[in-house]
BALUM-122867 format. One line per 5 residues: number of its first residue (from 1); their letters; for each residue x, y, z of C-alpha. Coordinates in pm, 1 decimal, padded with zeros to 6 digits. Example, Ala and Ser with C-alpha at 12.3 -4.5 7.8 and 13.67 -1.06 7.14 Angstrom:
1 = AS = 01230.0 -00450.0 00780.0; 01367.0 -00106.0 00714.0
This chain:
1 = MMLLS = -00138.9 -02826.2 -00998.8; -00234.4 -02704.6 -00652.2; 00131.8 -02673.2 -00555.2; 00210.8 -02482.2 -00875.0; -00068.2 -02230.2 -00813.6
6 = RILLI = 00059.4 -02170.9 -00460.9; 00414.5 -02125.0 -00587.5; 00298.8 -01869.9 -00845.7; 00090.1 -01679.2 -00590.7; 00361.3 -01647.1 -00327.4
11 = TSLYT = 00632.8 -01576.4 -00584.2; 00421.8 -01293.6 -00729.6; 00371.9 -01130.8 -00390.6; 00743.1 -01152.2 -00312.9; 00814.1 -01002.0 -00656.2
16 = LQGFL = 00629.0 -00688.2 -00545.7; 00867.5 -00666.7 -00249.8; 01155.0 -00708.2 -00491.8; 01045.3 -00403.2 -00692.2; 01100.5 -00184.1 -00386.9
21 = SGLKT = 01416.2 -00367.9 -00282.1; 01559.5 -00300.5 -00626.1; 01451.6 00063.9 -00615.0; 01612.0 00101.9 -00273.6; 01931.1 -00053.0 -00415.9
26 = SIPLY = 01925.7 00190.2 -00707.7; 01877.1 00506.7 -00501.5; 02229.2 00496.7 -00343.7; 02374.7 00468.2 -00695.4; 02185.1 00779.5 -00801.4
31 = LASYK = 02305.8 00953.3 -00485.3; 02664.9 00849.0 -00557.4; 02641.7 00990.5 -00910.5; 02525.5 01319.3 -00756.4; 02832.9 01312.7 -00526.6
36 = ASWQE = 02662.9 01218.8 -00200.3; 02904.6 01159.2 00088.4; 02945.2 00832.7 00281.8; 02760.0 00998.0 00571.2; 02464.8 01086.4 00348.0
41 = QGTFS = 02460.9 00728.1 00223.5; 02458.5 00619.0 00586.0; 02159.9 00842.5 00657.8; 01963.4 00691.0 00370.0; 02046.2 00342.0 00501.2
46 = WVLYP = 01797.9 00411.0 00782.5; 01516.9 00320.5 00541.7; 01610.2 -00043.8 00609.3; 01516.8 -00026.1 00976.1; 01142.5 -00105.5 00945.2
51 = FSIKI = 01251.9 -00455.0 00843.2; 01467.1 -00459.6 01156.6; 01187.2 -00374.1 01401.1; 00883.5 -00530.5 01233.0; 00851.8 -00783.1 01512.8
56 = LWAPI = 00700.2 -00499.0 01718.2; 00378.5 -00506.2 01515.0; 00391.3 -00856.2 01364.9; 00174.0 -01006.6 01643.6; -00096.2 -00750.2 01566.5
61 = LDSIY = -00108.5 -00858.7 01202.2; -00106.8 -01223.9 01308.7; -00385.4 -01187.6 01565.6; -00632.6 -00919.6 01455.4; -00823.9 -00991.9 01137.5
66 = VNRLG = -01164.7 -01041.0 00980.9; -01262.2 -01405.7 01016.6; -01413.3 -01429.3 00669.6; -01093.5 -01298.2 00506.7; -00833.9 -01453.1 00734.8
71 = PHLTW = -00519.0 -01290.3 00874.8; -00351.8 -01256.3 00536.7; -00607.9 -01098.4 00305.7; -00735.0 -00874.6 00586.0; -00404.4 -00687.7 00582.8
76 = LIPIQ = -00255.7 -00762.6 00241.3; -00501.4 -00564.1 00030.0; -00498.6 -00233.0 00225.4; -00119.9 -00244.8 00268.7; -00055.0 -00291.4 -00102.2
81 = VSIGL = -00306.4 -00023.1 -00199.1; -00134.5 00220.9 00039.2; 00206.7 00141.7 -00110.0; 00074.2 00192.1 -00461.8; -00073.8 00532.3 -00380.8
86 = LLIVL = 00242.1 00648.0 -00202.8; 00460.8 00548.5 -00498.2; 00237.8 00739.3 -00738.5; 00266.0 01054.6 -00525.8; 00643.4 01005.9 -00479.2
91 = SYYIE = 00695.6 00976.9 -00855.2; 00628.4 01350.6 -00897.5; 00907.6 01449.8 -00655.6; 01170.9 01175.7 -00658.4; 01402.2 01321.8 -00923.4
96 = SLLKN = 01420.8 01665.4 -00760.2; 01484.0 01506.8 -00418.5; 01779.5 01314.6 -00561.1; 01933.9 01598.1 -00761.4; 01913.4 01839.4 -00466.0
101 = LEIYS = 02041.2 01572.0 -00224.6; 01746.0 01623.9 00007.2; 01852.7 01320.3 00205.5; 01627.6 01364.6 00507.8; 01310.9 01407.8 00301.5
106 = LTSIF = 01404.8 01114.8 00078.3; 01484.8 00895.5 00377.0; 01158.8 00984.0 00555.4; 00943.0 00898.2 00253.6; 01118.0 00568.4 00186.3
111 = FVIYF = 01104.9 00484.5 00557.3; 00723.5 00500.2 00545.3; 00713.2 00292.6 00225.8; 00946.8 00036.1 00378.7; 00732.3 00024.5 00692.3
116 = LIASQ = 00441.6 -00080.9 00471.9; 00641.5 -00331.7 00266.6; 00780.8 -00479.6 00590.6; 00419.7 -00526.3 00703.0; 00339.4 -00692.9 00371.5
121 = DIVVD = 00638.5 -00920.5 00427.2; 00499.5 -01030.4 00763.8; 00168.3 -01125.3 00606.6; 00318.4 -01305.0 00306.7; 00569.9 -01493.0 00525.3
126 = GWSIL = 00288.6 -01630.6 00739.4; 00073.2 -01719.7 00441.8; 00365.5 -01892.4 00272.5; 00432.9 -02112.0 00575.4; 00067.1 -02219.5 00589.4
131 = LFSDS = 00042.7 -02288.8 00217.4; 00350.5 -02513.1 00211.2; 00313.3 -02669.7 00556.8; 00160.3 -02983.5 00405.0; 00425.4 -03022.3 00132.4
136 = NLQWS = 00786.4 -02898.7 00134.8; 00854.8 -02591.6 00348.5; 01177.0 -02527.5 00158.0; 00947.9 -02395.0 -00117.3; 00861.3 -02106.4 00111.8
141 = STCQI = 01215.3 -01970.5 00107.0; 01262.7 -02065.2 -00259.9; 00957.3 -01861.3 -00365.0; 01072.2 -01572.6 -00149.5; 01420.0 -01562.4 -00296.1
146 = IGQVI = 01313.5 -01608.4 -00659.0; 01030.2 -01355.5 -00632.1; 01250.4 -01095.4 -00469.4; 01527.9 -01155.9 -00723.5; 01287.5 -01103.2 -01015.4
151 = GTFFG = 01146.7 -00787.4 -00858.9; 01491.6 -00657.9 -00769.9; 01599.6 -00712.4 -01130.2; 01327.2 -00479.2 -01255.4; 01376.8 -00228.1 -00972.7
156 = STFLL = 01752.3 -00212.7 -01024.6; 01903.9 -00362.8 -01341.0; 01610.1 -00292.1 -01572.9; 01563.3 00057.6 -01432.1; 01928.0 00162.1 -01445.3
161 = TFESA = 01979.1 00019.0 -01794.3; 01682.2 00159.9 -01982.0; 01663.8 00486.3 -01785.0; 02015.3 00561.7 -01911.7; 02027.5 00794.9 -02212.8
166 = NFTNR = 02377.0 00669.5 -02299.8; 02271.2 00304.5 -02319.1; 01943.2 00357.4 -02503.9; 02097.8 00596.8 -02757.1; 02391.8 00367.5 -02827.0
171 = FIRRP = 02225.2 00027.3 -02834.5; 01860.1 00098.5 -02922.3; 01804.3 00432.6 -03095.9; 02113.2 00435.4 -03320.2; 02073.3 00076.4 -03450.5
176 = LSLCE = 01705.5 00149.2 -03522.2; 01788.1 00487.7 -03682.0; 01580.1 00672.1 -03423.7; 01641.8 01023.8 -03299.4; 01865.6 01041.5 -02994.6
181 = HSSGL = 01730.5 01191.7 -02672.5; 01873.8 01324.5 -02348.7; 01683.0 01061.6 -02151.9; 01637.0 00686.5 -02168.3; 01327.8 00492.2 -02270.3
186 = FTLEQ = 01164.7 00619.0 -01952.5; 01248.9 00837.5 -01654.8; 01280.5 00745.6 -01289.1; 00957.9 00937.9 -01232.9; 00771.2 00726.3 -01488.5
191 = FTYSI = 00916.7 00403.1 -01352.1; 00812.7 00484.9 -00993.4; 00464.0 00577.0 -01114.3; 00435.9 00246.1 -01301.6; 00538.6 00042.2 -00996.5
196 = GLIFL = 00265.8 00218.0 -00799.6; 00011.7 00117.7 -01061.9; 00133.3 -00244.4 -01051.5; 00073.7 -00258.5 -00674.9; -00280.1 -00127.1 -00726.5
201 = FVSFI = -00342.8 -00370.6 -01012.3; -00224.5 -00676.6 -00816.1; -00440.4 -00571.3 -00522.0; -00740.9 -00546.6 -00754.2; -00669.9 -00892.3 -00898.6
206 = LVLII = -00642.3 -01039.6 -00548.4; -00981.8 -00898.3 -00459.7; -01145.3 -01033.9 -00776.5; -00978.4 -01375.3 -00801.5; -00857.9 -01498.2 -00463.7
211 = LTRKS = -01160.0 -01388.6 -00261.1; -01396.6 -01525.6 -00523.9; -01224.2 -01864.7 -00541.0; -01198.2 -01894.4 -00162.8; -01546.6 -01774.4 -00072.4
216 = SNHDS = -01685.7 -02128.1 -00058.8; -01430.5 -02277.5 00175.4; -01252.8 -01989.6 00342.7; -01459.7 -01997.8 00660.9; -01387.6 -02367.6 00713.0
221 = VNSKR = -01016.4 -02303.4 00661.6; -01013.5 -02025.5 00917.8; -01202.3 -02240.5 01166.9; -00912.2 -02487.8 01163.8; -00664.4 -02215.4 01252.4
226 = KKFVV = -00638.1 -02129.7 01618.8; -00681.1 -01753.6 01651.3; -00434.6 -01600.4 01893.1; -00524.7 -01276.1 02068.3; -00258.7 -01005.4 02050.9
231 = METYL = -00121.2 -01057.1 02400.3; -00096.2 -01432.4 02346.9; 00110.4 -01371.3 02036.1; 00343.7 -01129.2 02213.8; 00368.4 -01381.7 02497.0
236 = SIYKL = 00464.8 -01647.7 02243.3; 00767.1 -01435.4 02149.3; 00871.5 -01422.8 02513.9; 00827.4 -01799.5 02544.5; 01031.9 -01858.9 02230.5
241 = FQKKS = 01322.4 -01665.4 02379.5; 01309.1 -01886.4 02686.1; 01434.6 -02164.1 02461.9; 01813.6 -02180.2 02457.0; 01816.1 -02291.3 02095.1
246 = VRQLA = 01617.1 -01984.4 01985.5; 01848.4 -01750.9 02176.1; 02152.7 -01912.4 02015.5; 02000.4 -01891.4 01668.6; 01903.3 -01529.2 01728.8
251 = WILFT = 02260.1 -01434.7 01816.9; 02391.1 -01614.0 01507.5; 02141.9 -01439.1 01279.7; 02222.6 -01100.4 01432.4; 02600.1 -01122.4 01402.6
256 = FGFGF = 02690.3 -01339.1 01101.7; 02663.1 -01059.8 00843.1; 02922.3 -00828.1 00998.6; 03198.7 -01023.3 00827.1; 03058.8 -00931.8 00483.7
261 = AATSH = 02920.7 -00585.7 00562.9; 03174.6 -00371.5 00377.0; 03159.8 -00584.6 00062.8; 02778.4 -00593.3 00065.3; 02724.0 -00220.4 00112.1
266 = MTMLT = 03026.2 -00046.6 -00040.6; 03132.1 -00246.8 -00348.7; 02894.8 -00098.9 -00608.4; 02936.0 00254.4 -00472.9; 03314.2 00216.4 -00487.4
271 = LIDNG = 03291.4 00101.4 -00849.0; 03104.9 00422.9 -00932.6; 03375.7 00624.0 -00756.0; 03631.5 00434.8 -00966.1; 03472.8 00537.0 -01294.5
276 = LTRDT = 03193.6 00290.7 -01378.0; 02852.4 00431.1 -01475.2; 02510.5 00331.9 -01340.4; 02405.7 00161.8 -01663.6; 02734.5 -00033.4 -01672.8
281 = LSLLN = 02669.0 -00162.6 -01322.1; 02318.6 -00261.7 -01422.6; 02455.9 -00471.2 -01709.1; 02703.6 -00634.4 -01474.3; 02404.3 -00744.9 -01266.5
286 = LPLIC = 02251.4 -00947.9 -01550.9; 02460.8 -01263.9 -01498.1; 02408.6 -01224.0 -01123.5; 02032.7 -01251.5 -01174.2; 02082.5 -01601.0 -01319.2
291 = VNILV = 02289.5 -01696.4 -01014.8; 02024.8 -01555.6 -00780.0; 01754.1 -01770.2 -00938.1; 01946.4 -02092.1 -01003.4; 02105.6 -02125.6 -00659.7
296 = PLCMS = 01775.3 -02129.8 -00461.6; 01622.5 -02372.3 -00712.7; 01919.4 -02607.4 -00676.1; 01885.5 -02588.4 -00298.1; 01506.9 -02628.6 -00278.9
301 = NIRHP = 01535.1 -02989.5 -00155.6; 01835.9 -02976.4 00077.0; 01791.8 -03165.3 00404.3; 02047.5 -02996.3 00629.1; 02044.6 -02623.4 00546.1
306 = LRWFS = 02258.6 -02513.2 00842.3; 02541.8 -02739.5 00728.9; 02551.2 -02549.9 00400.6; 02537.1 -02220.9 00588.7; 02834.6 -02312.7 00805.0
311 = RIYLP = 03050.8 -02470.6 00533.5; 03020.6 -02178.3 00290.5; 03095.9 -01906.9 00548.8; 03476.6 -01921.8 00531.1; 03494.1 -01939.5 00149.3
316 = QLFGC = 03255.5 -01643.4 00141.7; 03491.1 -01438.9 00361.2; 03786.0 -01494.3 00130.0; 03565.6 -01438.8 -00173.5; 03485.7 -01094.9 -00032.4
321 = LILAI = 03858.0 -01026.8 00008.3; 03933.3 -01121.7 -00353.4; 03645.2 -00906.6 -00478.8; 03760.0 -00610.6 -00267.9; 04116.5 -00628.9 -00400.1
326 = YVHKT = 03995.9 -00640.6 -00759.5; 03754.2 -00348.6 -00709.8; 04017.5 -00140.4 -00531.0; 04260.9 -00187.9 -00820.7; 04000.1 -00089.7 -01082.1
331 = PLFID = 04164.5 00243.6 -01181.1; 04484.0 00057.1 -01278.9; 04332.3 -00169.4 -01544.2; 03974.7 -00056.5 -01614.1; 04076.8 00000.1 -01978.3
336 = KSYYY = 04213.3 -00354.6 -02019.7; 04010.7 -00599.9 -02228.5; 04003.9 -00857.4 -01950.5; 03876.8 -00620.2 -01679.7; 03501.3 -00668.4 -01723.4
341 = PMLIL = 03504.7 -01047.6 -01784.4; 03714.6 -01092.0 -01471.2; 03492.3 -00857.4 -01271.7; 03182.0 -01051.5 -01378.2; 03348.7 -01380.6 -01282.8
346 = VLCLN = 03447.8 -01254.4 -00937.2; 03103.4 -01103.0 -00878.7; 02929.2 -01426.8 -00983.1; 03143.9 -01641.0 -00753.6; 03075.5 -01404.9 -00464.7
351 = ETMVF = 02702.2 -01392.4 -00540.9; 02682.1 -01771.6 -00559.1; 02820.5 -01804.0 -00207.9; 02598.3 -01521.9 -00081.2; 02284.3 -01692.2 -00208.7
356 = IMVAS = 02384.0 -02034.5 -00082.7; 02392.9 -01872.9 00261.0; 02064.3 -01690.0 00201.8; 01880.4 -01999.6 00077.7; 02012.5 -02222.1 00355.5
361 = RMGFC = 01938.9 -01965.8 00627.8; 01587.7 -01888.6 00508.8; 01511.4 -02253.4 00443.7; 01606.7 -02344.8 00798.9; 01395.9 -02061.9 00943.9
366 = ARISE = 01095.6 -02175.2 00739.4; 01134.4 -02534.3 00861.8; 01142.1 -02448.7 01230.4; 00861.3 -02187.4 01224.7; 00555.7 -02314.5 01411.3
371 = PRIAG = 00251.5 -02294.9 01176.2; 00015.0 -02157.4 01445.0; 00221.6 -01838.6 01470.2; 00403.8 -01869.1 01138.7; 00400.8 -01499.4 01051.8
376 = TYMTL = 00530.6 -01392.9 01392.0; 00788.5 -01673.1 01410.3; 00933.9 -01600.2 01065.2; 00919.8 -01227.9 01134.6; 01104.2 -01270.0 01463.5
381 = LATIS = 01391.1 -01453.7 01296.2; 01396.6 -01220.7 00994.7; 01386.3 -00914.1 01219.8; 01692.4 -01025.3 01411.5; 01882.9 -01092.8 01090.4
386 = NLGYS = 01768.7 -00763.5 00933.3; 01864.6 -00568.0 01244.0; 02219.9 -00696.9 01221.8; 02225.6 -00616.5 00849.2; 02095.6 -00262.0 00902.5
391 = LSSTF = 02325.8 -00182.4 01192.5; 02628.3 -00308.1 00999.8; 02526.6 -00092.9 00701.9; 02491.7 00223.0 00909.3; 02813.9 00153.7 01097.8
396 = IFYTA = 03012.2 00090.7 00779.1; 02894.4 00409.6 00607.9; 02940.5 00640.7 00905.7; 03288.4 00511.3 00989.1; 03393.0 00536.2 00623.5
401 = EYLPK = 03332.6 00911.0 00643.6; 03630.8 00941.5 00880.6; 03869.6 00732.4 00668.7; 04074.8 00848.0 00367.4; 03844.8 00848.1 00064.0
406 = TLAYP = 04063.2 00617.7 -00146.6; 04134.8 00374.9 00138.5; 03796.8 00357.7 00311.6; 03678.9 00053.6 00115.7; 03985.1 -00175.6 00161.2
411 = IEVGF = 04021.1 -00077.8 00527.7; 03656.4 -00157.6 00600.5; 03674.7 -00490.8 00413.2; 03988.6 -00594.0 00604.1; 03827.5 -00504.5 00936.9
416 = CLLIG = 03514.4 -00705.1 00850.8; 03728.0 -01002.4 00742.9; 03888.9 -01016.8 01088.0; 03545.1 -01004.2 01250.9; 03424.8 -01288.1 01028.0
421 = LVWIN = 03721.7 -01511.5 01108.4; 03662.6 -01468.7 01480.6; 03288.9 -01527.0 01432.8; 03310.5 -01860.0 01249.4; 03564.4 -01987.9 01499.8
426 = CFSKT = 03323.9 -01911.2 01784.6; 02997.5 -02032.6 01632.0; 03074.0 -02328.3 01402.1; 03000.0 -02592.7 01669.2; 02682.8 -02416.5 01779.9
431 = IHHLG = 02554.6 -02402.4 01422.2; 02614.0 -02775.7 01378.8; 02431.1 -02849.4 01706.5; 02127.4 -02638.5 01615.5; 02102.8 -02801.9 01274.3
436 = ELPIE = 02070.7 -03146.5 01433.0; 01785.4 -03058.5 01673.5; 01442.6 -03216.5 01603.6; 01192.8 -02970.8 01454.2; 00954.8 -03020.5 01748.5
441 = QWYLK = 01208.6 -02865.8 01986.4; 01166.8 -02531.6 01810.2; 00789.9 -02523.3 01871.6; 00617.4 -02376.5 02175.3; 00432.4 -02705.5 02212.9
446 = PIESM = 00344.6 -03004.3 01991.0; 00061.6 -02936.4 01745.1; -00143.5 -03149.1 01513.1; -00052.6 -03173.9 01148.9; -00222.4 -02897.8 00952.3
451 = TVKYM = -00371.3 -02922.6 00606.3; -00437.2 -02581.1 00460.3; -00618.4 -02537.6 00130.0; -00582.5 -02178.6 00028.8; -00601.9 -02221.1 -00345.6
């Protein structure tokens, strides 16, 4: 029962992150429908960078806190309240910013919101490691993936489907003999406003429930946790990079995603250019949601996550190639009866391999993160991976601007495929070696087993 309550808590907090991840995924589709260029898409991709530099302030969140609340609740409540208020204010302007392609204003606002959600991610990552340190740390990554998938579903698929006037008129209003409207069941403005309210509501519940339930034993829990001062935490990052294994892992995390960059960032936008609508894409995402949830659950008890990461890399590269060819040829057979079933099949196969890599990578990072500095350790590894993801996104979009419009996507995918083939040839042995290292070799120094009762 204790484990279940922890799983529900952490999954819920990651679901809040997923709301904004889904919204961020949806915004480029809105921009594409308003004829934004590849360069403008590249400019908006800068909103991802707070996740790529969050290690700069992670030690502060890990080290400065109110003893009675602990390092997690000290920061979690004010961060989530700030996000909620910002979303409510943004809701009044978001539609005009999109329609007028005010890219710089839109990017600036989302950058601030993503700075806050990156800070929330630091706190939740650390809390997750502590909660599951006395059971199975693979649950940390499983909760993260499932929570973010659920939130992303509502921020992307749910939003794009029911915000669409075409979908709601055709499949809801007409069958129910209701009057048709020029808008969906809700507007983007209303959806953004509602997400803001959800952040405020969850923060209120955390104050009422978690603090009340922990008031009797929270001080004793905090007394067991060694409190690092800020400089000690920053110094721990320096010491971690003195370890050869950490440097090797960092380079792997930074570079592995370049082989899939074009497929990850350009596929959905290319489908819109080839004639698919936003609500159609949202429906195509429905079977992918099942894949995103089932794969992490199936991998929640794997013992050698880096082996899975390495073995699936090459199939993933060729899966990206198959997907790219099919998407590029969309105009030739979009009207055929087999087009959408085949597209769903190819997307599901690709998504399965993507999430095997995600679950194995995140599971390994959770296992090797030292509990004393769990938030900073996880943030360090995630920051390196996110930085590679963000840089590849920006690079792909800006270079696509200088390529022929109809050929930009296949050219970028082919270039990334070559990079991926070189990458796996160079790093396969290193990945195997790192996966076989004892967990203790990833720590700054041996520590006593920790039992943390947060629920």
